[in-house]
N, C-alpha and C positions, 0 to 999 in steps of 0.2 A: 108850453107846459111849465108849470112852476118847478123851481129847482128841487124842492123837497120830493115831489112826485118822480122827477127824473132820477134822483138818488135811490129811491125805493125800487124803481124798475131795474136799475143797474144791480143792486144788491140781490134782487130775485133772479137775475140772469146769470150771475157769477157761478153758482153750482152747476148749472146746465152747461156752462162753457168749460167745466173741469177745474175751476179755481177753488172749489170748496176743499180740495184735498191738499192745498199748498202747504199748510203747516204740518200736517201728518206726513206728507210726502217728503218734505225737507228733513223731518226728524228720522224717518225711515232710511233715507239716503245716508244720513250721518251714522245711524246705527249700523248700516251695511259697511260703511267705510271703516268703522271701528273694528269690524271682524278681520280686516286685513292685518291688524296688529297681532293676531293670534296665529301661531304656526299650526297648520292642519295638513295632514297627509291624506291625499286622495284615496278614498277607500269606499267602494260601493257595495261592500258585503252586506248581507242580511244580518241585522242585529235584533235581538229581542230587547225592546225598550219599554219603560213604564208608560202608562197611559192614565190620565192626560199629562201634558207637559213633558213627554219623553224626548230624549235626545240620544243620538249615537254617542259613543265614548268621545270625549273632548278632543283627543288628538286626531280624530278622523272626520271625514266629511266629503260630500260631493256637491255639485252645483245646487241641487235642491236644498241642501242643508244651509247654504248661504241665505237663501230666501226665508227658510223656516226660522233660522236663528235671528235674522234681522227683525222679522215680525215679532218673534218672541220677546225681543228687547222692548218692543212697543206694547207688550201685554196681550198680543194676539197669538193664540195657540193654533197654528194651522193643522197640527196633528188632530186635534179634537174637532175643529171645524170641518175639515175634509172628511173625517170619519163620520160625523153626524150627517153630512149631506149625502155621502155615499150610501150610508145605511138606509136612508129614506128614498134615495133615487139611484140605486145601484146601476140600473140599466142606462142611465144618462151618462155614465162614465165609460171611458174606453175599456173594451173587453179584450185586452191584449195579452193577458197573463194566464188565462184559463182558470181564473178564480170564480167561485160561486158565492163568495161572501167577502165582506171587508176584512182587512188585516191592518190593525192599528200600528204594527211595526214598520210597514213599508208603503202603504197607500199614498201618504202625503209626501213621500220621498221619490215619487215618480213624476217626471215632467208632464206627461200627458194628463195625469190626474190633477196636478196643480193648474195646468192650463184650463181644464174644464171647470174647476172650482172658481177660478178668477172670471171665466166667461159667465158663469151662472150667478155669482154673488157680487162681482165688481163691475167695473166699466171696461168693456173691451173696445179698444181703439183700432182703427185700421192701420196695419203696418205701413210705414212710409219710408222713403229714402231721404227725408228732410230732417236734419238734426234738431231743428226747432220744435218738432212735434213731440220730442221726448223730454220729460221733466224729471227732476230728482225724485226718487222714490217709485218711479214707474217700474214695472216688471216687464222684462222682454224675454221671449223665448225664441229659439232658433232651431234649425235642423242643420247639422254639420255635413260636410261633403261625404262623410262615410255613412250618412243616414241616421246617426244618433241624434237624440234630442238634447237640448241644452237650455239653461235658464239663468238669468241674472237680474240685478237691480241697478238702475241708473243712479250713479253717485251724485254728489254735490260738487264734484271737482271736474273742471274742463281740461281737456288735453291741450298742451301748449302747441302742438303741431296742427291739429285739425279743428280745434274749438268745440269738438263734440264733448258731451259729458262722458267721463270714463265709466266703464261698467264694473261692478263688483260681481265676481263670479269665481267658480272653481272648475277649471277644465282639465286639471291634472297637476298643476303646480301649486295647489293650495288656494286659500282665499286671497285673491289679488284684485287690484284695480288696474284695468287696461283699456286702451282705446280700441274696443272690438265691436262696437255697436253695429257697424256695417260689414264686419268681417265674415259673417255667416248669413244664410238666408233667414230672414226674420219671419217667424210663423205666428207670433202673437205679441200684442202690446196691451198691457193692463194697468189699471189703477184700482187699488183695493185698500180701503180704509175701513176696518171693522167698526161698526157703530158702537 
């Protein structure tokens, strides 16, 4: 096979292998890391927020707000995208809160809804116990030992102890970067780059 044809085949195969998101994923990871420089108090209260591009008051946030704010830095409004998809496909989303319609104040701030959105609109990868399967900018969801759901973003920084990428998340101590990828039961592994 001529070398030029070989290169064309390689270039066509890269997106299917998950390499098309590399630049976006790297930038998203750095955006998530920058959030750790901002002090945030964990607060999962219901807030009335503007739509689109609404955000809870700056000093507050939960795990989903880390994901929402990192994507917003990249020009991606998950509040709007989740709302639009839920409005068109409400029954496709978890029915855990007794709601009969969408709520732009809270829908995107719920881990099960973000998981479903990423499953529907992004790439859903099989959760694994191999650190090499996780790349900067990947979104990971977990279930904690108490049954609560959790979500975070793979950073660009590796742990000096385990060589795993650190996770940017907020589990109660604010927006932090920690070596917790395998600390909880992984329930989802996603790559999402809004076109």
